[in-house]
N, C-alpha and C positions, 0 to 999 in steps of 0.2 A: 586718490589712491584706491578708494573703494570701487570706483568705476574701472580702473585698470584691472582690478582683481575679480571683476564679475566673471561668472562661469562662462558665459557666452563669449566674452572678449578674450579670455584665456584660451578657450577652445579654438577660436579663430587663429590666435597667435601660434598655438601649437601646430595646427595644420599647415600654416605658412612655413614654419621652420622645418617641418617634416618634408614638405614638398621641395624645399631648397636643398635638402640633404646636407652635404658638407662633411668634412672630416672631423675626427676627434681632436680636441685642443689640449691645453695643458693639464686638464684634470683627467684626460683619457676617456671621457664619456662620449659615446657615439649617439647620433640622432635617434637610432632605434632603441636605445636604452633609456631615453628621456622619460617615456610614459611610466615605466616601472619605478624610476627614481622619484617622480612626482607623487605617485600613489603612496610611497613609503614615507616621504618627507614633507608633503605639502602643508600639513598643519604647522610645522615649525617654520617653513619658508614664508607662509602667509603671515604668521605672527611677526616675523622679522620685518617684512615689508610694511605692515600696518604700523609697527612701532617706529619705523624709520631707522632701523639698525641693520638692514641688509647691506652686505659689503660685496660689490662686484669683484670678480676675479681678474687678474691681469690678462691682457690679450696676447696672443701669439703673433709675433711680427713675421710677416711674409713679404719678401721682395719680389716684385714682378717687373719685367722690362718695360720701359716706356716705349711708345711708338717710335720707330726709326732707330731703336737701339741707343737712344741718348739718355743714359742713366737708368735708374730704377725707381719705382714708386713703392712706398711702404704701405702695406696693408696691416691692420690690426684685427685679428679674428677672435671674437669673444668665445667663451665656452658655450656649449649648447643651451644650458639653462639661462645664461645671461642673454643669449640671442632671443629666447622666447620672451623674457621679461622686457627687453627692448622693443620687441615687436608689439607686445601688449601696450606698452607706453605710447608707441607710435600711433596705434589705432585710436587712442583717446586724444592725443595731442594734435594730430594732423588736422582734424576738423576745427580746432581752435585757431590755428595759425594760417592754414592754407587760404581761406577766403580773403585774407588781408594782403596776400602776396601780390606782386606786380603782374599785370597782364603780359609783360615782356619777359617773365621768368618761366622757363619751360622745363627745367631739369627735375626729374623724379617727382612729378606731380600727376595725379590722376586726371586723365583726359587730355594730357599735354605730352608732347613728344619732341624729339630732336628734329623730325621732319617738319613740324609746324614752325620751329625756330628758323630753319633754313628757308622755308617758303616766305616767311615774314622778312628775312634778310634780303631775299631777292626783290621783294616789293619795294623796300627802301632804296635799293640800287636803281630800280626802274623809275622811281620817282625823282631821281636826280641826286641822291645821296651816294655819290660815286667814289667816296673816300671812306676807308674804314679805320677806326681807332681800335686796334687789337690789343686789349689789356690782358697780360699774362701775370697772374699772381705767383710769386715765388714760394714754393712749398706751402701752399695754403693750409693743407690739413695739419702740417707740423707747426704752424705759427699762430693758430687761432688763440686769442687771449681768452682764458677761461672766465675771468671776471666780466668782460664785456659781453660774452655770449650768455652767461647766466643772468645778467641784468636784462637782456632782451627776452629771455625765457620767462623771467619773473614778471614781466609786464602783463602776461596773460595767465600765468600759473601761480596760484596763491598757496596751494598745498605745500607746506614746507617739507613734507616727506618725499614728495615727487621731486622737488628741487634738489634735495639732498641726494636722492638716488641718481639723478642726472649728473650731478657734480661727482658722485662716486664713480660713474662710468668714465667721466673725463679724467679722473685722477687715478684710475685703477692701475696704471703702469703697464709696462711692456716686458714680456719675457723674450729674451734673445740669447741663444747659446747657453741656456740653462740659468741665466741671471735675470733678475727682475729689476728694471729701471723705473723710477717714479716719473709721472707725467705732470709737469708744471705748466706746460703750454701745449697747444695742439690738441687734436682729438683723433681717435682711431678711425681710419677710413676702412670700413669693412662691416660694421654692425648695422642692423636694421634702422637704428635711430640716426645714423650718420648723415644721410641725405637731408633730413628735415633740419638738423642742426646747422648744416651748411646754408640752407635757404634762410633760416632765421638770422644767421650771422650776416649774410649778404643782402638782406632785405633793406638795410639802411642805404646801401649803395644804389639799389633799384629806386628807392624813394628820392634820393638825391638826383639821379639822372632824370626821373620824371619831373621833379620840381624845376629843373632847368629846361624842360621841353625837348630833351634829346631823343633821337631815334636809336633804340638799342635792342639787342637780343642777348639774353643770358641763359646759359645752360650749365647749372652747377657753377664751377669757378671759371668757365669759359665765357667771356663777355666781349662782345663786339658792339661798338658805337659807330653809327653811320653819319657822315658829315658831307656838306655840299662842296667843300674845298679843302685843300691841304692845309691852308692857313687856319681854318676853323678846326680841323682835326688836331693840329698841333696845340692849339689853345685848349681844347677839351682834354687832351692827353695830360697836359701839365696840371690843370686844375683838379682833374679826377685822381691823378696820382697823389697829389697832396692830400685830398680828402681820404683816400684809402690809407695813406701812411699815418695821418694825424688822428683821424676819427676811429678807424677800425683797427689801428695798430698792426696792419698787415704790410707786406712788402711787395712792390711791383718789380718784376724782373725786367729791367730796362733793356737788356740785350735781346730778349725775345719779344717784347712789346714794340709796336711800331704804328706809324700812320702811313698807310699805303693803299694802292688800288686793290680792290677785292680779289682780282685774279692772281695777285701775288701772295695772298694769305690763305691759310687753311682754317676753316671753321667747321667743327664737328665732322671732319673727314672729307669735306667737300671744298671746292673752289668755285667762286662765282665769276663767270665770264660774261663779257659784254656790258652794255650800258642800258639803253632804252629797252632792248630785248634781252635783258640779262637772263642767264640760265645757269644751271648747276652741272658740275662734272666732278667725278672723283678726283681728289687731290693726288698729286704725284706720290706723296708719302703713303697714301692709302693703297695705291696700285702696287707699290713696292712691298708693302706688308702682305698683300695677297700673294704676290709672287714668291715671297719667302715661305709662306705656308705651303704653296704648291710644290716648291723645291723640296721642302721637308718630307711631304707625302711621297713625292717621286723617288727620293733617295731611299726611303724605306721600301719602296715598291720594286726595287731592282730584282729581288729574288722571289717576288710574289706574283700570283696570277693577276693578269692585267684587269680582269673584271673587278677584283677586290680593290685595286688602286683607283679605278674609275668610280666605284661606289663611295669610297672615302673622299675622293676629290669632289664629287657631286654634292655631298653634304656641305662641304666648305664653300663651294661656289654658290649654292642656293642661299646660304646665310648672307654671303657678301652682296649678292645682287639684290636680295630683298631689302637690304639697307640702302644700297646705292641706286634704287629704282627711280629716284627723282632726276637722274641725269638724262639730258637730251642729246648728249654728244655720242653719236653712234660709233665713231671710229675707235674709241677707247675699248669698247666691248669686242669689236671685230678683231682688233690687234691682240687682245688678251686671249680670245678663243684660238687664234692661230698659234700663239705662243704656247698655250697649254697643250694643244694637239702635238706640237713639236716635242714637248717634254715627254709625252706618252710614246711617240714614235721612237724617241731616244731610248726609252726603257726597252722597247721591243728589240731594237737593234743590238743593245747590250746583252739581252737575254739570248739572242740567237748565236752569239759568240763567234763561231767559226764560219769561214767563207762558205763552206759547203752547206751548213745549216741555213745560212742566210739565203743562199741560192735556192734551196728547196722551198723555203717559205715564200720567197718572192714569186717563184713560179706558181706556187699554190694560190697566191693572191692575185694572179692574173697577168704577170709580166711574161713576155716571151723569153725563151731560154738564153738567147744571146745577150739581151739587155740585162737579164737577171745575173748572168755570170760576170759581166763587166762591173755591175754595181756591187755585187757581193765581194769582189776582190779589189775594190778601188783603194784600199789602204787608208782611207780618210777616217776621221774620228766620228763618234756616235752622233754628236750634235750636228755636224755638217751633213751627215746622211739623213738625219731626222728632218732637215729642211729641204733635202734634194727632191727632185721630181720623181725618182723611182719609188721613194717611200710615200710620197703624196699620192701616187697612183695606186700603190699596193694597199695603203690604208687611207682611203678618202674620208671625207666628212661623214658620209652615210654610215660607214662602219662604226665610227665613234658614237653616232646617234643610236645605232643598234645595240652598242654596249651599254647605253644609258647615260652617256656623258651629257651633262647639262650645258647648253649653249648660252653664254651670258648675253649675247646679242639677241637671240630669239626670245629669251626671257624678258629682256628690256622692251622689245617690241610688244610683247603681251601686256606688260604693265602700261605702256603708252596707249594701247587700244582700249584698255579698261578705263583709264583716266580721261 
C-alpha cells in the first residue's frame, strides 16, 4: 500500500485520470474538481487507505449497445476519486502479474495489441490449423466469482490492505435508477483495474491451453483456439467448456460458441479468409456498424453544409480504416467508398429540393441544359438519383477529394505500401 501511495505513483495516476476526462458520477465530482478535493482531504484519505478502512463508492451503471444491436453491455463507472485509486493500484500490480501472463494473451497489455493477435491467428491458419474453436463466455464480467478471483490475486499480493481494497471495489455495488444494489459476483467493467482483473481471472485458462499444447489467441474474453480438423476442434471445445465451467465457475454461451471455418467466424472485428494464403478482411458485422455510423452522420447532415458533413465523416472513416488496415481485400473498400459517395450525393439532391433548383445546380456543375432539365424533373427518389449517371457526372470523385473526404481504398493502399 505504501508503494501505491507514493507521490510519484499517485501523480502519474492523477494525470492518467485527467487525460481520460469522463463525466461526473454518483458523487457529482468532476475530473477538474479532483485536485482541489485531494488537497483538502488527502491526509484523511491516505490514513484510511493505510489503515485498510477506505470504502469505495458504488459505481454508476451505464448500458451500451452491443455490436450488431444484439442486447446491451453493462458498464460500471466508478467515481473520479476511485478511478484515481484504481489507476494507482494498477500501476503497482501490473508489473507483478503481467510478466507471468501467456504469450498468447494480447488484451490490454503494454506492447501488445489486437492487431498482433489477428496476425498470429492468420499464422495458425496458414500453418494448417484451418478450424477455429470460437469460445464465447456468457456475461463474463457479470459472472466472475469473487473468491476465485481474489485467491488468484493473493498468490502475488500479500498486503492485506491491498487485498481488502480490491475486494472493496468488487463489492462496492451498483447504482441504477437511484437505487444501490450489492455485488456478490461479477465485477464492474469500466474502471482502470478491470482489464488486469480480467487477465488474472483468465490466466488459468491460458495456462491450461498451453499445457495441452493448443494454438490459441485470447484478447480479454475473446478466445479463439485453432485446430487441424473439425473432429479435433469438437474435442477441444467439449473439454475446454468443462474446464471453464468447473474450474473457473464461468459459463460458456453454447449458442454463440462454435467449431467452424475461420471465414465463417468473427474475431476482433475481422474474418480470416483462405487457407495456405490466409488473409484478413473486415467482418460483415464491422462493415454494417460503419454503415450505421455513416447513416447517422448523413441523417444529421440533411440541413447542414456539406463541408461539415464531410469533415465529421472523415474523422469516423479515419478511425475505422486505421483499425482495419490489416485487410488485403480491396473490393471491400472500393464498394464502401462508392456507397459513402452515394450517401453524400443523396444529401445534396435532398438539399436542392425543387426541380428548378436541381436544374440550376446540375448546369452549374457541368451538365448540358437538356440533360439537366430531364434529370431534375425525373420524379425519382433521392437515393435513385444519387446513384444515377447525372449525379456521378455532376459530383465526381475528384470533387469529393477536393472537399476533403477520406477514401478508404486510397488509405488502405497507403498502409500496404508502408508495410
